N, C-alpha and C positions, 0 to 999 in steps of 0.2 A: 437599495440605492448605493450599496458598496460601503456604507459607513458602519463602523462597529456598533453593536448594540450593547456590549458589555462582556463580562466573563461568565461563561456558562459551564457549570459542572457537567451537565449532560454531554455537551460538545467535547469537553476535555476528556471524559471517559471514553467517548467514541474515538477520539483522536489517538488516545493511548492504546486502545484495543487494536485499531487499524495498524498502528506502528509496530505493535508486538507481533501481529500476524505477519507483517512484511519482514520483520527481523527473523522470524522463525522460518520463513520460506527461503531466505537468502542462502543458507548453507545446504539446502536440499540438493542443489546442483552438484556441489562437491562431495556430499556424503552418499547420495543415492545415484545420481545420473552418471557421474564419472566412473564409479566401480562397475555399473551395468555396461557402459560402453566398452570399458577395458576388458571385461569378462567376455563380451560378444566378440571383440577383436581377437582375444586369445583363442576362443573356441573356433572361430572361422579360420584362423591361420594355423591352428593346431600347434601352438607354441605354449610353453609352460609359463614363461614370464616375459612380458613385453619390456622393451628397453626403457630406460629412464627418459629418454627423449620422447618416446611415444606417450608415456604417462604424463609428462609435462605438457606436451602438445594437446592431448585430450583435455586435461584440466584447464588449460588456458582457453581453449575453444569453448568448452561448456561454460566456464565462468564468464567469458565475454558475452555470451548470449543470455545466460540465466540471470545474472545480476540485474540488468535493466528490466528483464521480464518480471522478476520478483518485485522490484521497486515499483513497477507500474500497476500492480494489483490494486493498490490504493493510491490515488493521486494526492498531491499535497493539499488540495482544497477539497473538502468533503461537503456533503449536504445533509441537513437534518430537518425532519418535518417540524413545522412550527409548533405542533402540539406536543413535541417531545422535549422542548426546552422549558426553562423555568417560567413560571407565570409572569414575573415582573419583566422579563425580556420579551415574552410574547406580547404583553400589553404595550410595551415600548414600540415594538415593530408595528403593531396595529395603529398606534397613535401617529407614528411617522407616516404611515401610508395614508391615513385620513387627512393629515395636514398637507400632504403633497397631492391629494385628490386622486390617489391611485387605489387599485384593488390590492388587498393584502396578499402577499406572496404565500403560497402554501409551504414554503421551506426557507431555511436560512443556510448560509454557507459558513463554514469554519475552516481555519487553517490548522493543519496538523503540526506545523512548526518543526518539520524534519530538517 
């Protein structure tokens, strides 16, 4: 129903893990993709060192595409199976569903708080 159940250690651990993975993926563009593209450029043009303008342009282009891509690997709202959360929160979700006359949802959502 969109109302908070409480604080969940399991959801917190999942949110921290997802955020860490996202933060690890963000620099991949600058540390792996940019050097590969610059290397391919220098090999194709048979030049020894590309100009600073070329390097900055490649870095800006890769960064402008890679940053949103890396951030989108894990959306700000995640989902966790009901049986993965703490028992007191699971029973609260089941009680709320019974009071509302609905079927218990198989999962709950959590916010990563990014």
